[in-house]
N, C-alpha and C positions, 0 to 999 in steps of 0.2 A: 504494500500500500504506500503510495507516495505522500510525502508530507505536504501540508498546506503551506504554500509560500505566498507571502503578501509583500507588496511593494508600496512604499509611502506615496501618498498623493502630493502634488505640488501644494505647499502650505496655502491656507486660505488667504492670507495677506497678499501673497503674490498673485493668486488667482484674481483677487479683486483689482489689484493694480494693473494687471496685464489682460483684463477682460476684452480689450479691443485688439489684442494680438493673440488669437487662438493658435497660430502657428508656433509662436514662441512658447506658449503654455504646453503645446504638444511636444515640442523638443525638450523642454525641461522634464516633462513626464517620462519621455523616453530615457533620459539620463537617469532618472530616479528608478526606472524599471531595472537598472543594473544593480540596484540595492534591494536587499530583502530581509525579511525576518520569517522565522518559522518556529513552530512549537519545539521546545526542547533546546533551542539555540542557547549556547553559553553566554554569560554576561559579557565576557571578553569579546566574543563574536558580535553580539548586539552592539557593543560600544564601537567596534570597528565599522560595522554597517552604518551606525549613526554618523560617524565621522565621514564615511564615504558619501552619505547623503548630503552633508553640509558642503563638502568639496564639489559634489556634482552640481549643486545649485550655484555655488560661487563661480565655478569654472564656466558654467553655461551662461550665467548673467554677465560675466566679464567678456565672454565672446560676443554676446548681443550688444554690449556697450561699445566694444570695438567696431562692430559692424555699423552701429548707429553713428559713431564718430566718422567713419568713412563716408557714410551717406551725407553727413553734415558737410564735410569737406567738398564733396561733389556738388552739393546744392549751392554752397557758397561760390564755387567756381562757375556755376551756371548763371549766377546773378539773379535768379528767380527768388524774390523775397518770400513768396508764399511757400515755395519748396524749402527754403532755408528755415522758416518758422516751423514747418512740420518736422523737419529733420532735427532741429534743435529740441523741440518738445519730446521727440522720441529718445534722443540721447539723454536728456534730463530724466526721463522716466526710467530708462535702463540703469542710469547711475543711482537713482533713488531705490530701485529694486535691489540692486547689488548691495547698497548700504543697509537694506532692510533684512538681509539674511539673518543677522543676530536676533532680530525680533521673531524669527520663525523657529528658533531653537526649542522653545517650550513645546510647540506642536509636534515637531519632529521627535523630540525626546519622548513625548507621550506615546508616539507610535512605536518606538523601540523600548518602551517600558522603563524609561529613565525617570 
């Protein structure tokens, strides 16, 4: 009989902030699908998985922040003020989400029984 394996969901705070970016939420969830818990998992392993979840979110959000910065540079080069405003708003949102990861630790910790 196979063990029940669960993967943490993207924390609610990030789901709310990124509601207009379902593709980013899907990518973050894909990253978190590489992290799991299962019945009988040792505390050490749960701690390792908890840390992997944090790194997955931080790495993913850093990637999206870098992408948004590239989009902003391209928009600035185009001279299109509407495009610049949109790209700047996205970059600020990604930076805000990246800084919000510590606020997600309680939710992630609860998932891993911490």
